[in-house]
C-alpha positions in Angstrom: 0.0 0.0 0.0 1.3 3.5 -0.9 1.9 5.4 2.3 3.4 8.5 0.9 2.8 11.8 2.7 -0.6 13.4 2.3 -0.1 17.1 2.6 -2.4 19.7 4.0 -2.3 21.8 0.9 0.4 21.2 -1.8 1.0 23.0 -5.1 -1.1 21.7 -8.0 0.1 22.6 -11.4 -2.3 22.7 -14.3 0.1 22.0 -17.2 0.3 25.4 -18.9 2.7 27.0 -16.5 5.7 25.7 -18.2 4.6 27.3 -21.5 4.8 30.8 -20.0 8.0 30.1 -18.1 9.6 28.7 -21.3 8.6 31.8 -23.2 10.3 33.9 -20.6 13.5 31.9 -21.0 13.4 31.9 -24.8 12.9 35.7 -24.9 15.5 36.1 -22.1 13.0 37.8 -19.8 14.5 36.2 -16.7 15.0 39.7 -15.2 12.6 40.7 -12.4 10.1 42.4 -14.7 8.7 41.4 -18.1 5.5 40.6 -20.1 4.4 37.8 -17.7 4.2 40.3 -14.8 1.9 42.6 -16.9 0.0 39.6 -18.2 -0.6 38.1 -14.7 -1.8 41.5 -13.4 -4.2 41.8 -16.3 -5.4 38.2 -15.7 -6.1 39.0 -12.0 -7.8 42.3 -12.9 -10.1 40.5 -15.3 -10.9 37.8 -12.8 -11.7 40.2 -9.9 -13.5 42.8 -12.0 -15.0 45.8 -10.2 -12.5 48.2 -11.8 -9.5 47.0 -9.8 -5.8 47.6 -10.5 -3.3 44.9 -9.4 0.4 45.2 -8.5 2.1 41.8 -8.6 4.6 41.6 -5.7 7.1 39.1 -4.1 4.7 38.0 -1.3 1.4 38.7 0.4 3.4 40.1 3.4 5.0 42.6 1.1 1.6 43.6 -0.2 0.4 44.1 3.4 3.4 46.2 4.2 3.0 48.5 1.2 -0.8 48.6 1.8 -0.2 50.0 5.3 2.3 52.6 3.9 -0.2 53.7 1.3 -2.8 54.1 4.0 -0.4 56.5 5.9 0.5 54.2 8.8 3.7 55.2 10.5 5.7 55.3 13.8 3.4 55.5 16.8 0.1 54.8 14.9 -2.3 52.1 15.8 -3.8 49.5 13.5 -6.7 47.2 14.3 -6.0 43.6 13.3 -8.0 40.4 13.5 -6.4 38.3 16.1 -7.1 34.9 14.6 -4.9 34.9 11.6 -1.4 34.1 10.4 1.3 36.3 11.8 2.0 37.9 8.4 -1.3 39.9 8.9 0.2 41.6 11.9 4.0 41.7 11.4 4.0 44.6 8.9 2.3 46.8 11.5 5.4 46.3 13.6 7.7 46.9 10.6 6.4 50.5 10.5 6.8 51.1 14.2 3.0 51.1 14.7 1.0 49.1 17.4 -1.4 46.3 16.6 -4.7 46.4 18.3 -6.1 42.9 18.2 -9.8 42.0 18.0 -11.6 38.7 18.7 -13.5 36.6 16.2 -17.2 35.8 15.9 -18.5 32.3 15.7 -20.1 32.2 12.3 -17.2 33.0 10.0 -14.4 32.9 12.6 -13.4 36.4 11.4 -13.2 39.8 13.0 -16.2 40.4 15.3 -18.2 43.6 14.4 -19.2 44.2 18.1 -15.7 43.8 19.4 -14.3 45.9 16.6 -16.6 48.9 17.4 -15.8 48.6 21.1 -12.1 48.7 20.2 -12.5 51.7 18.0 -14.4 53.7 20.6 -12.0 52.8 23.3 -8.9 53.8 21.3 -10.5 57.1 20.2 -11.3 57.8 23.9 -7.6 57.3 24.6 -6.7 59.9 21.9 -5.5 57.2 19.4 -7.9 56.8 16.5 -6.8 53.7 14.5 -5.3 54.4 11.1 -6.5 51.2 9.5 -8.4 47.9 10.0 -6.9 44.6 8.8 -9.8 42.2 8.3 -9.0 38.6 7.1 -11.1 36.1 5.1 -9.9 33.2 7.2 -9.4 29.8 5.4 -11.2 31.4 2.4 -14.4 32.3 4.4 -15.5 35.9 3.8 -15.7 38.1 6.8 -19.0 39.9 7.5 -18.3 42.5 4.9 -21.4 44.7 5.3 -21.1 44.9 9.0 -17.4 45.6 9.0 -17.7 48.2 6.2 -20.5 50.0 8.0 -18.4 50.4 11.1 -15.3 51.4 9.1 -17.2 54.0 7.2 -18.9 55.4 10.3 -15.5 56.1 12.0 -13.7 56.9 8.7 -11.1 54.2 9.1 -9.9 52.4 5.9 -10.0 48.6 5.5 -6.9 46.7 4.4 -8.6 43.5 3.2 -6.4 40.4 3.7 -7.6 38.0 1.0 -4.4 35.9 1.1 -6.5 32.8 1.6 -9.6 33.9 -0.3 -8.9 34.2 -4.0 -12.1 32.8 -5.6 -14.3 33.4 -2.6 -17.3 35.7 -2.8 -19.6 37.7 -0.6 -23.0 38.5 -2.1 -21.5 37.3 -5.4 -18.7 39.9 -5.3 -15.2 38.6 -5.3 -13.1 38.8 -2.2 -10.1 41.0 -2.9 -12.4 43.9 -4.0 -14.0 45.0 -0.7 -11.1 46.8 1.0 -9.8 50.3 0.5 -6.8 48.2 -0.4 -6.7 44.4 -0.7 -4.1 41.8 -0.6 -3.6 38.4 -2.3 -1.1 35.6 -1.7 0.3 33.0 -4.1 2.5 31.1 -1.7 3.1 27.5 -2.4 0.2 26.3 -0.3 -2.4 28.7 -1.6 -5.3 27.9 -4.0 -3.0 29.0 -6.9 0.7 29.6 -6.6 3.5 31.5 -8.2 6.0 29.5 -6.0 6.2 32.6 -3.8 4.3 35.8 -4.5 1.4 38.2 -3.7 -0.4 41.2 -5.0 -1.8 44.5 -3.9 -5.3 45.3 -5.2 -6.6 48.9 -5.5 -9.5 50.7 -7.3 -7.2 53.7 -7.7 -4.6 53.5 -10.5 -2.5 56.1 -8.7 -2.2 53.8 -5.7 -1.1 50.9 -7.9 1.5 53.2 -9.5 2.8 54.2 -6.1 2.9 50.6 -4.9 5.0 49.6 -8.0 7.3 52.6 -7.4 7.9 51.7 -3.8 8.3 48.0 -4.7 11.1 48.8 -7.2 13.3 50.6 -4.8 11.5 54.0 -5.1 13.7 55.1 -8.0 12.9 58.6 -9.1 12.6 59.6 -12.7 16.2 60.5 -13.5 19.0 59.1 -15.8 21.0 58.1 -12.7 19.8 56.4 -9.5 18.0 59.1 -7.5 15.9 58.3 -4.4 13.8 60.6 -2.4 11.8 57.9 -0.6 12.6 54.6 1.1 12.0 51.8 -1.4 11.7 48.0 -1.3 12.7 45.1 -3.5 9.1 43.7 -3.6 8.2 43.3 -7.2 7.3 39.8 -8.6 9.7 38.2 -11.0 8.8 37.5 -14.6 9.4 33.7 -14.0 7.1 33.5 -11.0 4.4 35.5 -12.9 4.6 33.0 -15.7 3.7 30.3 -13.3 0.8 32.5 -12.1 -0.5 32.9 -15.6 -0.7 29.2 -16.1 -2.3 28.8 -12.6 -5.0 31.3 -13.5 -6.2 29.0 -16.2 -7.1 26.3 -13.7 -8.2 28.5 -10.8 -11.9 27.8 -11.1 -11.3 24.0 -11.5 -9.0 23.9 -8.5 -11.4 25.9 -6.4 -14.2 23.5 -7.2 -12.0 20.5 -6.2 -11.3 22.2 -2.9 -15.0 22.7 -2.3 -15.5 19.1 -3.1 -13.0 18.2 -0.3 -15.2 20.3 2.0 -18.2 18.1 1.0 -16.0 15.0 1.4 -15.5 15.9 5.1 -19.2 16.7 5.6 -20.0 13.2 4.4 -17.2 11.7 6.5 -18.3 13.2 9.7 -22.0 13.3 9.2 -22.7 10.7 11.9 -20.4 12.3 14.5 -22.4 14.9 16.3 -19.5 16.2 18.2 -17.6 17.2 15.1 -18.5 20.3 13.1 -17.1 21.0 9.6 -16.4 24.7 9.0 -18.9 25.9 6.3 -20.7 29.0 5.0 -23.3 30.4 7.5 -25.7 31.4 4.7 -26.0 32.0 1.0 -24.3 35.4 1.2 -21.0 33.6 1.7 -19.2 31.6 -0.9 -15.9 30.1 0.3 -13.1 28.7 -1.9 -12.5 26.3 1.1 -8.8 26.8 0.8 -8.5 24.7 3.9 -11.3 22.7 5.4 -11.3 22.8 9.2 -13.2 21.0 11.9 -14.0 21.8 15.5 -14.6 19.1 18.2 -16.9 19.6 21.1 -14.5 18.4 23.8 -17.3 18.4 26.4 -19.0 15.6 24.6 -18.5 12.2 26.2 -18.1 10.7 22.8 -15.4 13.0 21.6 -11.7 12.2 21.5 -8.7 14.4 22.2 -8.0 16.8 19.3 -4.3 16.3 19.6 -4.7 12.5 19.8 -6.5 12.7 16.4 -3.7 14.9 14.9 -1.1 12.5 16.2 -3.0 9.5 14.8 -3.1 11.1 11.4 0.6 11.9 11.6 1.3 8.3 12.4 -0.4 7.4 9.2 1.6 10.0 7.3 -1.3 12.4 6.9 -0.7 16.1 7.7 -3.1 18.1 9.8 -2.6 21.3 11.7 -4.2 23.2 14.6 -6.0 26.4 13.6 -4.1 29.6 13.7 -3.0 30.5 17.2 -4.5 34.0 17.9 -2.1 36.8 17.7 -3.0 38.1 21.2 -1.8 34.8 22.6 1.5 34.9 20.8 4.6 35.7 22.9 5.8 38.4 20.5 2.4 40.3 20.9 1.8 39.7 24.6 1.8 43.4 25.4 -0.5 44.4 22.6 -4.1 45.6 23.4 -6.9 43.0 22.8 -10.6 43.4 22.6 -13.2 40.7 22.8 -13.8 37.4 24.6 -12.5 33.9 24.1 -14.0 32.9 20.7 -10.6 32.9 18.9 -8.9 31.1 21.8 -11.5 28.4 22.0 -11.4 27.9 18.2 -7.7 27.4 18.5 -8.1 24.9 21.3 -10.8 22.9 19.6 -10.0 23.2 15.9 -8.0 21.3 13.3 -7.2 21.8 9.6 -7.4 18.7 7.4 -5.9 17.9 4.0 -7.7 20.0 1.5 -5.6 20.1 -1.7 -7.1 20.1 -5.1 -4.8 17.3 -6.1 -5.8 14.7 -3.6 -6.3 11.3 -5.3 -9.1 8.8 -4.7 -6.5 6.6 -2.9 -5.5 9.4 -0.6 -9.1 10.2 0.2 -9.6 6.6 1.1 -6.6 6.7 3.4 -8.0 9.8 5.2 -11.4 8.1 5.5 -9.8 4.8 6.8 -7.6 6.5 9.3 -10.4 8.7 10.6 -12.7 5.7 10.9 -10.1 3.8 12.8 -9.7 6.6 15.3 -13.3 7.4 15.8 -14.4 3.8 15.4 -17.0 4.1 12.6 
């Protein structure tokens, strides 16, 4: 029996990526910029619609960093950030000498809680520190409560930096994620729904903002025959080779997303008889998730339930990767002194949740192994 590693989310090539990469080599466009970069940006703009402009960058983290700069965040400012997320959502706040203000999740989408958000804003304003931005995340591809968060952001005139790193293809009320923020961010890391090996993008509805992002991402070189710099710049532009991979991946995005959604249905079927396990799913028809990762929560108070960590270790023993949910930022050692608003929703999700293999390239044999290993552990 084949017992090769079953990964949580591995890259899945569609076959056309090599065509674009080969064209880059044959035309000697191996330098950082080239036609694939422009082409990939156009592909993303066409996919997202809504009049957006896209700047292809070296990572989603770079996009978050530049997004904060474009929103005017600097030394001594405060930025509200969803606590339950990957650390890349929060780290760029620190890059700029600003302070992250973490906010709890709500139960339905696991994303930033509107009630806790408004409490945080009011309290920071009362302390003389109106937040400069709100980083809201579409966790695991599940859209946050866009209408509620936008209403609060507009009421207090605070821009939203929409972290769609995990949500390309997801929609809220049939509008693509990545188009709701004052600025938005995408990621094409190796484990994402499509990949450029490593890469990201900044999305804006303002062409001037895109141009500024590209300027800063290419070392902020002024218009002069020599190298003239009047601002601090960064080496954040995506390479032409990576963009070529991205162009090929865009051709299979919809197909791969449907395969991930099928994996979510697979887990619904797998756990349907186990009342103490809940598969993370859309709360209603307003939400459409790409189900980048399918996650489950266990009711550990149930007499029937088993230890979450025991299940993870059981899968690991069968060479199947699983992973706890993101540990909330306010519980991370590096952010222990940062202000936090909310209750224990994010903390309990972390304690009781697990991400399961969700890749679009999982085979029938691999699904059978997951089913068999799960059945052995839970005795069904």
